[in-house]
C-alpha positions as CSV (number, residue, x, y, z in Angstrom):
1,N,0.0,0.0,0.0
2,L,3.1,2.2,-0.4
3,N,3.4,3.0,3.3
4,W,6.8,2.8,4.8
5,G,8.5,2.6,8.1
6,D,11.8,1.5,9.8
7,G,10.6,-1.9,11.0
8,D,11.1,-5.4,9.8
9,E,11.7,-6.5,6.2
10,F,8.7,-7.1,4.1
11,E,8.1,-8.7,0.7
12,I,7.0,-7.0,-2.4
13,V,4.3,-9.3,-3.7
14,S,3.6,-7.6,-7.0
15,G,5.3,-5.4,-9.5
16,S,9.0,-5.3,-10.4
17,T,12.0,-3.8,-8.7
18,S,12.4,-1.2,-11.4
19,Q,8.8,-0.1,-11.2
20,F,9.3,1.1,-7.6
21,N,12.5,2.9,-8.5
22,L,14.1,1.7,-5.2
23,P,17.8,2.1,-4.4
24,T,19.7,-1.2,-5.2
25,D,21.6,-1.2,-1.9
26,V,18.4,-1.9,0.1
27,M,17.2,-4.6,-2.3
28,K,17.9,-8.3,-2.0
29,K,16.5,-11.5,-3.2
30,V,14.7,-14.1,-1.0
31,G,14.2,-17.0,-3.3
32,S,12.7,-15.5,-6.5
33,E,11.0,-12.5,-4.8
34,P,12.6,-9.1,-4.2
35,V,12.7,-8.0,-0.5
36,F,13.0,-4.4,0.5
37,K,14.2,-3.1,3.9
38,P,13.2,0.6,4.1
39,S,15.1,3.3,6.0
40,K,13.4,6.2,7.6
41,G,13.3,9.3,5.4
42,M,14.6,7.6,2.3
43,F,11.7,8.8,0.2
44,N,11.6,12.3,1.5
45,P,12.1,14.8,-1.3
46,E,14.5,17.7,-0.8
47,I,14.3,21.2,-2.2
48,E,17.8,22.5,-2.9
49,S,17.1,25.7,-4.9
50,V,14.2,27.8,-6.2
51,F,14.2,30.1,-9.2
52,N,11.7,32.5,-10.7
53,Y,11.7,34.7,-13.8
54,F,11.9,37.9,-11.8
55,A,14.4,38.6,-9.0
56,G,12.9,38.9,-5.5
57,S,9.5,37.9,-4.3
58,L,7.0,35.4,-5.8
59,K,4.2,37.2,-7.6
60,P,0.8,36.2,-9.1
61,G,1.3,34.7,-12.6
62,Q,4.9,34.0,-12.1
63,K,6.6,30.8,-13.0
64,V,8.6,29.0,-10.3
65,I,11.3,26.4,-10.9
66,I,12.3,24.1,-8.1
67,K,15.5,21.9,-8.1
68,G,16.3,19.2,-5.7
69,M,16.1,15.4,-5.3
70,K,13.7,12.5,-4.8
71,F,10.8,14.3,-6.5
72,G,10.0,11.1,-8.3
73,T,9.0,10.9,-12.0
74,T,5.2,11.0,-11.5
75,K,3.4,14.4,-11.2
76,G,2.7,15.5,-7.6
77,N,1.8,19.0,-6.2
78,I,3.6,22.2,-5.2
79,Y,2.1,24.7,-2.8
80,L,2.9,27.8,-0.9
81,K,2.3,27.6,2.8
82,G,1.2,31.0,4.3
83,N,-1.6,33.4,4.9
84,F,-3.9,32.0,2.2
85,P,-7.4,30.5,2.5
86,G,-6.9,27.2,4.2
87,G,-3.2,28.1,4.7
88,K,-2.1,26.8,1.3
89,L,-1.8,28.2,-2.2
90,F,-1.3,25.4,-4.8
91,L,0.7,26.3,-7.9
92,E,-1.0,25.8,-11.2
93,Q,0.3,24.3,-14.5
94,V,2.6,22.0,-12.6
95,V,5.2,20.2,-14.7
96,W,7.2,17.3,-13.3
97,E,10.3,17.5,-15.5
98,S,12.3,14.9,-13.7
99,D,13.2,13.4,-10.3
100,T,15.3,16.6,-9.6
101,K,13.4,19.4,-11.3
102,V,9.7,20.5,-11.2
103,N,8.0,23.8,-11.9
104,G,4.6,25.5,-11.5
105,K,2.9,28.9,-11.8
106,V,1.6,31.1,-9.0
107,P,-2.1,31.5,-9.6
108,M,-3.4,34.9,-10.7
109,S,-6.2,34.5,-8.2
110,S,-3.7,35.4,-5.5
111,N,-3.5,38.9,-6.9
112,G,-4.2,41.4,-4.1
113,T,-3.2,39.0,-1.3
114,E,-1.1,40.6,1.4
115,N,2.7,40.5,1.1
116,H,4.2,38.1,3.6
117,D,6.8,35.3,4.1
118,V,5.8,31.9,2.8
119,K,7.2,28.3,2.6
120,I,7.4,26.4,-0.7
121,V,6.6,22.7,-0.3
122,V,6.8,19.9,-2.9
123,V,4.5,16.9,-2.4
124,T,5.4,13.8,-4.5
125,A,2.9,11.4,-6.1
126,L,3.4,9.1,-3.1
127,N,2.4,11.9,-0.8
128,F,5.8,12.5,0.7
129,K,6.5,16.2,1.6
130,S,9.7,18.0,1.1
131,N,11.5,20.4,3.4
132,E,10.0,23.9,3.6
133,W,11.8,26.4,1.5
134,S,11.5,30.0,2.6
135,A,10.4,32.7,0.2
136,K,8.7,36.1,0.1
137,F,5.2,36.4,-1.5
138,E,4.2,39.7,-3.0
139,G,0.5,39.8,-4.0
140,R,0.4,43.6,-3.8
141,E,2.5,46.4,-5.2
142,E,4.0,49.2,-3.1
143,K,4.6,52.7,-4.3
144,L,5.4,56.1,-2.8
145,L,2.4,58.3,-2.8
146,I,3.4,61.6,-4.5
147,S,1.7,64.9,-4.5
148,D,-0.1,64.4,-7.9
149,A,-2.3,61.7,-6.3
150,I,-3.9,63.9,-3.7
151,G,-5.7,67.3,-3.3
152,V,-4.8,70.0,-0.8
153,N,-6.4,73.0,0.9
154,C,-3.5,75.1,2.2
155,G,-4.2,77.4,5.1
156,N,-3.7,81.1,4.1
157,D,-3.4,83.1,7.4
158,G,0.5,83.1,7.1
159,N,2.4,85.7,5.2
160,Y,4.0,82.9,3.2
161,N,2.1,79.6,2.7
162,V,3.1,76.7,0.5
163,C,1.6,73.1,0.6
164,N,2.8,70.5,-1.9
165,G,3.9,73.3,-4.2
166,I,0.6,75.1,-3.9
167,S,0.7,78.7,-2.6
168,S,-2.2,80.3,-0.9
169,G,-3.2,83.6,0.8
170,E,-1.1,86.6,1.6
171,G,2.5,86.6,0.5
172,D,2.3,84.0,-2.2
173,S,5.4,85.5,-3.8
174,L,8.1,87.2,-1.7
175,P,11.1,87.6,-4.0
176,G,14.3,88.3,-2.1
177,E,13.0,87.0,1.2
178,G,15.1,83.8,0.9
179,F,12.5,81.4,2.4
180,V,12.9,77.7,1.6
181,I,9.8,75.5,1.2
182,G,11.6,72.5,2.7
183,C,9.9,69.8,0.7
184,S,10.2,68.2,-2.7
185,N,7.7,66.8,-5.1
186,D,8.1,63.2,-3.9
187,H,6.6,64.0,-0.5
188,A,2.9,63.2,-0.3
189,I,2.2,65.8,2.4
190,C,4.4,68.8,2.9
191,G,4.0,72.4,3.9
192,Y,5.8,75.6,4.9
193,H,4.3,78.7,6.7
194,A,6.0,81.8,7.7
195,N,5.1,85.0,9.7
196,V,7.5,87.4,8.1
197,W,6.4,90.6,9.7
198,G,8.1,92.0,12.8
199,A,4.8,93.4,14.1
200,S,3.0,91.6,16.9
201,G,0.3,89.0,16.1
202,N,0.3,85.3,15.3
203,D,-0.7,83.5,12.2
204,V,-2.9,80.5,12.7
205,G,-4.3,78.0,10.2
206,D,-5.0,74.4,9.1
207,D,-3.7,72.5,6.1
208,I,-6.0,69.8,4.8
209,F,-4.8,67.0,2.5
210,Y,-7.4,64.9,0.7
211,I,-6.3,61.3,-0.2
212,N,-8.6,59.1,-2.2
213,L,-7.0,56.0,-3.7
214,K,-8.7,54.0,-6.4
215,N,-8.7,50.5,-8.0
216,G,-8.1,48.6,-4.7
217,W,-5.1,50.6,-3.5
218,V,-4.9,51.3,0.2
219,L,-2.7,53.3,2.5
220,K,0.1,51.2,4.1
221,S,2.5,53.4,6.1
222,I,3.6,56.9,6.8
223,Q,7.1,58.3,7.4
224,T,7.9,61.8,8.9
225,V,10.6,63.4,6.8
226,A,10.6,66.9,8.3
227,W,8.9,68.5,11.3
228,N,10.6,71.9,12.0
229,K,9.7,74.9,14.1
230,S,12.1,77.9,14.0
231,S,11.5,78.7,17.7
232,G,9.8,77.2,20.8
233,D,6.8,79.6,20.4
234,E,5.5,77.9,17.2
235,V,2.8,75.3,17.1
236,L,2.7,72.4,14.7
237,S,0.4,69.4,15.3
238,G,-1.1,66.5,13.4
239,P,-1.8,65.0,11.1
240,T,-5.3,64.2,12.4
241,P,-7.2,62.0,12.4
242,S,-4.4,59.3,12.8
243,F,-3.1,57.5,9.8
244,P,-5.7,55.0,8.7
245,A,-3.7,52.0,7.5
246,N,-5.5,49.7,5.0
247,S,-8.0,52.5,4.2
248,S,-8.3,54.1,0.7
249,T,-9.3,57.5,2.0
250,W,-7.8,60.0,4.5
251,N,-8.4,63.7,5.0
252,A,-5.3,64.6,6.9
253,V,-5.3,67.9,8.9
254,I,-2.1,69.8,10.0
255,H,-2.6,72.6,12.5
256,W,0.0,75.4,12.8
257,K,0.6,78.7,14.6
258,V,3.5,81.0,13.6
259,T,4.7,83.9,15.6
260,P,6.3,87.0,14.0
261,N,9.6,86.5,12.2
262,D,9.3,82.7,12.5
263,S,8.2,79.7,10.4
264,V,7.2,76.0,10.5
265,S,7.7,73.3,7.9
266,Y,6.8,69.6,7.7
267,A,7.0,66.7,5.2
268,F,5.6,63.2,5.1
269,K,6.1,60.3,2.8
270,I,3.3,57.7,2.4
271,I,3.5,54.2,1.1
272,V,0.4,52.9,-0.7
273,E,-0.3,49.3,-1.6
274,G,-2.4,47.8,-4.3
275,P,-3.1,44.7,-6.5
276,I,-0.2,43.7,-8.8
277,G,-0.3,45.5,-12.1
278,T,-3.1,48.0,-11.1
279,N,-2.5,51.7,-11.3
280,Y,-3.2,53.5,-8.0
281,K,-4.8,56.6,-9.4
């Protein structure tokens, strides 16, 4: 019945020695019948290397080539063990090239599945499982969210106001003042406000950034690049509400107060995640 163990010898009552592809050093004759004494683990397949057509993570639709030993010559299965329904994702279009080389294709149905670490497992036709080979699965793409993917309402109470390159309110252009915005166009959220007059009085306002991702893309993480106040009297708070990971929308509010002859600046980068091959706009 194709079971095995490390117990006593037993007799093969049907079939030929070559049919079972057994190592000759464990075979012997008893009369006219072959006798096989199994050793524990002798049928266990072993993965020695894994290749794919793109460097890095396994992705939906990608072909995976597995090299090793003891895969047998009859077609079995290959699966990824991870955070999939039922814990397994079986490869499609499996080809059993030889006892040492098999391949399959990552199903496109896994598109959009979270990125995570997985294990590759080969299962032979005799239901023997290989060692678990570590790999990274990437069912979603990651990109930096840049300013052209969002809208902004820049507070205008300051004498100099710039948010994501958009100026608003008094002092839109102050040639010769020498003020630096402090953010570049690869920052999803950035702003600069200055109170350039020496007279008394504070400038107060709110910057609102509107993020609305499409086509299944969601917010993943946020990174503070700059958070600067020219003196201890300035106020800079936010963004509020807090960053909504795994959501597709966020109206981020930055509150600021600037005293005379002072300024505030800030910049954030945001990583968004979406299905492989799908534009995030």
